[in-house]
C-alpha positions, 0 to 999 in steps of 0.5 A: 031696825031689825024689822027693816033688815028682815023685810029687805032680806025677805023682799030680796029672797022673793025677787030672786025666786021670781027671777029664777022662774023666768030663767031660760036655761039650755044645754048643748052636747058639744061632742055629739055636735062634733061627731055629727057635723058635716063640716067635721067629715069634710075636714077629715077628708081634707086631712086624709087627702093632704096627708095620704101621700106622706103616709104612703111614703112612710109605709114604703120606707118601712117596707124598704127597711123590712126588706133590707133587714130580711136580706141581711138576715138571709144573706148576712152569713155569706156577705163579706165583713165590709159589705155586711157592715155597710148594709147594717149602717144603711139600715140604721140610717134608714131607720133613723130617717124613717123615725124622724119622718114619722115624727115630723108627719105626726107633728104636722098632722096634729097641727093641721088637725088642731087648725081644722078643729079650731075652725069647726069649734068657732063655727059651733060657738057662733051657732050656739050664740045665735040660737041663744040670742034668737030663742032668748036663752039666759044661759046655755051650758056645755061641758061639765054638766052631769045631768040635763033634762031633754027639754033643755037640750038644744043639741039637735037644734045646733046640729040642724043649724050647723048642717044648714051652713055651707061647708 
């Protein structure tokens, strides 16, 4: 009985070793792919184009507030009490509005950036899966890899295939 168990374990060990020799493993450096993907550059330009007018509006708001602050500091001593109080109130309201507008801008920008990033990541996953299938990889790793030999790094292939896709 012990002999049969030992023989079975020995055969199981030999089968695992021979399977490991045929295992094809690869690695993809996703941050490098994201950095060099032409789709990432296009997405960045789309975001800049979409949010540039609002950014300029926020800058203009800040300049107006700064100008009002300077005028209050310069002319505050010669202003009447009610005029000074009104100007301080106006400045406070404009600062509150500017802060709210800045928060909305940041939230909207982050939502759009995450949408664009999600689309790009989906395309990258499709490309990686396609490479894995066409080149018969058993396992392709991405994050959490401490070391990967250059022979198993398929990052350049992913970048090349991603560049060939339409933007």
